N, C-alpha and C positions, 0 to 999 in steps of 0.2 A: 407518777411518771418521773423518770430520771432528770429531766430537763428541770423540773422544778425543785429538784433537790441538790443539784449542781449549783452552787453560789457563783461560779465563774461565768457560767451560761446565763444567769439572771443578770449579771452586770454587763454581760456583753450585749443583752437587748437594751438595757439602760444606756449604754454608750452609743447605741445606733441614733437614739433620740438626741442625745446630748451633743455629739459630735455634727450631726447634720443642723440642728438648731442653731448651734454657736457659729460654725462658718457661713451658714445662710445669712445671719444677722450681720457678722462681719463683712461679707461681700456687699450686702445692702448698703453699708456706710461709705464704701469706696465710691466716689463721685466722678470717676475718670472715664467714665463710659464713652465710648466712640459712636460712630454711626452705626456699627453692628450690634450695639447694646441690646441686650434680650432680658428684658425686666422679670419675665417667668423664670428664665433660667437662673437668673442672679437671686432669686427668692429660693430658689431649690439648689443653689450651688453646693450646699453642705453635703448633699448626697454622695458627691466625690469622695468625701471622707468618711461618712457614715457608712457606706457600702463595705469599707474595710472592717467595721464591727460587725456588720451582717455576715460577711463570709467567715469571719472569725468564729462566730456563733455557730454556724453551719457545719463547719469543719470539726470545731472543738465536739459539738453534740454527738457526731458519729466516731471521730477518733477515741473518745472515751471508752466507747464498746470495745476496743482493741487493748484496753489496758487491764491488768490483774484479773483476766479471767471474765470480765463482765460480758462478752459476747456469749460465751458457753452458757452462763446463767440464764441470758435472754433467750436463747435457742432452746433451753430447757424448758422454758415456758411457752414458747411459740416455735415449735419445731420446723415450721416451713418458713424457709430463710427468705424466700421472695417476698411472702406475707409480712415477715417481721420488718423487712426493709420498708417495705410501702408505708407499714405504719409508723416507722421511724421518720420518714419523709413527710408524712401529715404532721407528724409531732413538731418537726421543724418548721414546716411552711405555715401551718395555722398562726402560731405565736409571731413569727417573722411578718407575716401579712398585717396582724393587728397592730403590732409595733410599727411597721412601715406606714400604716394609713395614720396612727397618731403622730409619727414623725413629720409625714407630709403636712397635716392640718397646722402644727406647731411652727414648721419651717415658713409656711406660706403667711401666718400671721405675723412671725418676727421678721422675716424678709421683706414683707411689703411696708410693714412698719418703718423699718431702716430705710427702705428707698424712699418713702415720703410720696412727693407729687411726681416722682419718677414711674410710679407703679399705678398711676391714675388710668393708663390707658388699658391695663388688665381687665378682662370682662370676668362675669362670674364662671361662665362655664370653662374658661382658660384655666382659673384657679381650682375649679373642682377636677378637671382633667389632670392637673399636676399633683393634686392630692392622691388620687386613686392610682394615677401612673407611678408615683413614689412608692406606695404600699406594694403594688405588683412587683415593681422592678427590685425592691429590697428583699422581697419574698423569693424571686427567682434566682438572685445572685447568692442567697444563703443555700438554696436548694443546689445550685451549681457545685458550691463549695462542698456541699454534703456529699454529693455523688463522687465527685474527686476524692474526697477523704476516703471514702469506701473503697474504691479502686486503688489507691495508694496505700491504705492502711495507716496513714499518718497525718495528723493535722499540721505538723511542722512541715513536712514536705509539700501538702497543699498550700499552705500560706506563703511558702518560698517560692512558689510558682504564680499564685494569682496576685499577691500584693505588688511584687515588681511590675508584674504585666500592668495592673490597673494605675499605678502611680508614675510608671515611666513609659511603656510602650505606647499607653493610651493618650498620654500627654504628647508624646513625640508626633503621633499621627493624628492628633486631635483635629487638626485643621484641614484634613485632606478628605473633604466630603466627595460624594459622587464616586468612590472608588470601593473597593473590596473591604477596606478599613470600615465602611458603613455597617458591615455584617458582624463585626466583633461584637461579643456579647454586652459588654458595657456601653459602648457606643451607640447600638442600635436601641438598647432599651432606655437610654436617656434622651431620646428623640422627643418622647411624651412630655419632658419637662422643659421643652423650647415653646415659644411662642409662635416662632417661624422656623423652617428648616429647608435647606435646599439640597439635602442628600436624597439618596435613593429611596428611603424608607419613609413612611408617614409615622404617626405617633402609635398606633396601634399595631401596625405591621412590625414596626421595630421592636415593640415588647414581644411580638410573635417570634421573632428571631430569637431573642433572649431565651424565651420559654423553650425552643428548640434546643438551644446550648444546654440549658438545663436538663431537659429530658435526656439528651444524649449522655450527659454526665450520669444521671440517676440510672440510666440504663446499663451502663458501663459498671457503676457501682453495685448494681443489683447482681450482675454477671459475676463479679468477683466475691461477693458475699457467697453466692450460691456454689460456686467452683472450688474455693479455697477452704482450707481447714479453720476451724474457728480457734 
């Protein structure tokens, strides 16, 4: 499997864990919480940065196929392009989910340890929901990037769109709950990481919205792979 043989992709998966864990721990050390302080989201705050590594992994895993005739070689082995792309999505989604679950567990442990007594109100079920939600969310963001990379045939173009969107646009509208902004892929999916949320979506319906975004991107990517020359 090419993902196992490309060192940059393996480092990308490791970066998901490291970035999320480090920033979650740092967020827990900040004791300047106000009345809106959310201990669960503080424990998983690093996902905001870990998702950058996740989308980089998804984009690079697909864009590598468009370099040096790799796609022609892949299609020679699997002539059905839609089937090949579906297998590629699985090859991206499964390790992203596994790494995402590990990331969620590490972040919960480090984040709550850094929070100390401020995390005493969190229940076991909330922590479990956060870990599962973290894994699913990071997987869906990696698949969203993979679909967009297949559509654009460029990892650079994909990251040039997604990274500014996640780091700038999402932060700018981050406080606007109860609006169409709740249905953006990152904001919807991160509801599961909050202890409470006043927006239009719940924990699992938010992830369903992110899944719809990822499905739309993968569908567009499959169309591009099927219709365009290798």
